[in-house]
N, C-alpha and C positions, 0 to 999 in steps of 0.2 A: 589550607584546602578549602575549596568552595563548599557552601552549604549543601547538604544532601538533598537531592530532588525527590519529592514524594509523588509517586506515579500510580495511577489507576489504569486498569486494563479491561477493555470490553472484548470479551471472547476468550475462550481457553481451548481453541483447536490447535492445529499443528503450529501455527505462528505464535499464538499466545503461550503455549507450553514452552516453546523454545526461548522466547523472550524472558520468561520467568527463570528458566535454567541459566541463561546467559547473565541475568542480573545477579543470581545467587552465586555465580562463579566470578563476579566482579568484572565481567567482560563488558558490561554496559556502563561502566563508570560509577560515579558516586551517587547512585540512586537507590531507592527502596520501593519495591512493589507493595503498595499498601492495601489495595483492594482489587477484586476482580468481579465483573458483572457477567453473569451467564444466564441462560434460559432456565436451567434446572439446578437450583442451589443444592438440593439434597443429593442429586446424582453426582455432582462434583465432590461433595463432602464424603460420599461413599467411596469414591475412587481415591481421594486424598484425605484420609482421616484427620491429619494434623497439618493443614496448610499453613504456611508462614505469612499468610495474608487473610484479610476478611473476605468472605464470599457473599455476594448479593445476587438476587434475581429481581430486585426492584431498583430502578434507576434513581429514585429519590433518595433512598438510604445510601446507595452507592455514592452519589454526589455530595451527601452530607459528610462523607469522610474528609479528612484533612489532606486534600490532593492539590497539587499545583498543575499537573499535566495528566491528561487522559489519552491513552493510546487505543485507537480503534483497530481491532484485528478480528472482526466478526462478519465481514461481508457488507455489500452495499445496502442491503435492507436495514441492517443494524445502524449503519452510518446515518441513513436518512431518518431513522427513528430517534436517534439519540444526539446527533451532532448539535442541534440548536439548544438542547437542554444542557449539554456540556458547556457551550459558550456562554449561554445566559446564566449558567451557574458560576461563572467567573473562573473557569479553568481553560488553560491552553489545550489544544487538540492536535494530536499527531494521527495522520490518516494513512492506513494501509490500502483500503478499498477505494482507491482514487478514481476508479471508473465511474462512480456516482457523480463526480464533478464534470462529466461530459454533459450533464444537465446544467446548462448555463444559468437558468433561473435559480436552481438550488444553490449553486456556487455563489452567485451574486448575493443572495439573501444571507448566506452564512458568513461571507466575508464582511458584509455590511454590519451584521450583528457583532462580529469580532472586533471591528474597528470601533464601534460604539462602546463595547465593553473593555477595550484596551487589551484584548486577548490575541493570541497568535494561532494560526493554522499551519501546521508543519507537514510537509510531504517528504518522507525519506526516499532515497533512490530505489528502494525495493529490489526487484529482480533485474533491473536494467542497468543501473549506473549511468554515467555520462550526463546526468541531468545538469550538473554544475557547468560542464563545457557547453551544453546546448543553451542554457539560460544566459550564460555569458556571451555566447556568439549572437544571441537574439538582440542584444543591446546594439549591435552594429547592423542589424537587419538580416533576415533570412528569406530566401526565395522558395525553398522546398524542404519538406521534412517527410520522410517515409519510414514506416516501421513495419517489419515483417516478423510475425510470431510463428514458429514452426514447432509443433508439439506432437508426441505420439498420440494415436487415436484414443487411448484410454483416458487422456486428459479432458476429453469432451463428452458432453451428455449424449446418450445414444440417439436422440432425435436429430442431432446435428450430423450424424453419420448415416442416417437411414437411406438406403438405396445406392450407396456408394460402393464401387468395386474396389479391388486391391490397388495398391499404390498410393501416391500422395494426391491430395485433393485440396484445392483452394476453397475454403469454406466461406470466406468473406474477402472482398476487395472494395474498399470505399473509405469514406471519412471515419476517423476515430469516433466522432460524436455518434454515429449510427452503430458502429461495431461494438461500442461499449454497452449499448442497449441489447443487442442481439447475443453478445457473448460476455455477460457481466463478470464471469469468473476467469476470463482470459484476456481482459482488456485493461486491467488496472495500470500496468506498466505503460501501455500505449497512451492512455489518457494523461499520465504524468509527463510523457514525452511531448504530447500536444500542448499541455499547459506551460511547459518550459520553453517551447519554441513559438509556433505560429498559431496555436489554438487547436482544440480538438476538431473543429469544423473544417480546417484547412489541411490537417495532417492526414496523409494516406496510410491506411492500415490494411495489411494482408494477413489473414489467419489461415494457416495450412496444417491439416492433419497428415502426418507423414509417418508411416510405420517403420521407415528406415532410421528414424532418430530415437534414441533412448532418453535424451535429455531435452529440456525446454530451451530452444534456440531463439535468441532475440537478435535481430539485425536492425540497426538504425542508420540511416543515411541523411545527412544534413548538408545543404548548400546555402551559402550566403556570402555577404561581403567579406567575411573572414577567410573564406576558402571552402574546403569540403571536409566533412567529418564522416567517417564510417566506423561503426562500433558493432562488434559481434560478441556475444557471450553464450556459452552453453551451460545452463543451470541444471544442477542435480535436483530432481524433485524432492520435496519433503515427503512425509508420510501421506500427505494429500497430493496426488499426482498433478492437481491443478495449480499447486503452489510450489515455488522454488525455495530451497533452503536459504538462499541468499536474502530472502525477504526478512526473515527474523534477524539475520546478521546485520542487515541494513538498519532495522529499527534500533537494535542495540547500539550500533555505531552512532546513530543520530542522537540517542539518549546520552551516550558518552560525551559527544561534542557539547551538549548543553551544560555539562558539569566539569568540562575539562579546562585545564590551564592552557594547554596547547591543543587546538582543534584544527584538523586537516580536512580539506575538501568541502568547505561550506558552500 
């Protein structure tokens, strides 16, 4: 059996809690969640009196743990705050809040640091899937990639809905690179699609608030030398309506692949 992978987790919200549960159920393969980094250590210890991992609110003590891989599941601000520290600390990094990588300068700096340190930056499929097919097709050349996100209005901050009447409304239609800035909690999947294909600057993103849908609907259309690909998925929201249940499953599956003898869908 492959050696157990020792994992640290940044964030303990809807995604983080689910990843820990999946790891404890052995659904994430041969891994151990060793440590968790949160804003308020005492608050988490109050909610979990006897956690099976160490709890930190200081990134230095967190990274002093015997970790091989850190999973970020705390949002784009947390990724920007801690990503370079994780890489410079000699750990691999798995990213959930991919929308931060729409910032080309941030991504270039982080990948340069990772190359220098001999570390890896991993992006699981998250709520979208099909990233393996898109990135494979990109090797032959792509001419167009479009991603539409359709979510119930409750998934958006009130300021994005101000002044809108009943019915569905297009909140954004433009490049992923811009949409990821305006809708940071709703564009992680689109940024991953952009990175897999023709880049966030060239990938078209449409974000729609639609009261007729109960689930988070993702539609991706790709055209290239390989032909055409159309992918649609209806994700059940997690306890956080901005995040799909599939995100945590995707992280667990990616972790399982890292320790698996047979890995499917790399």
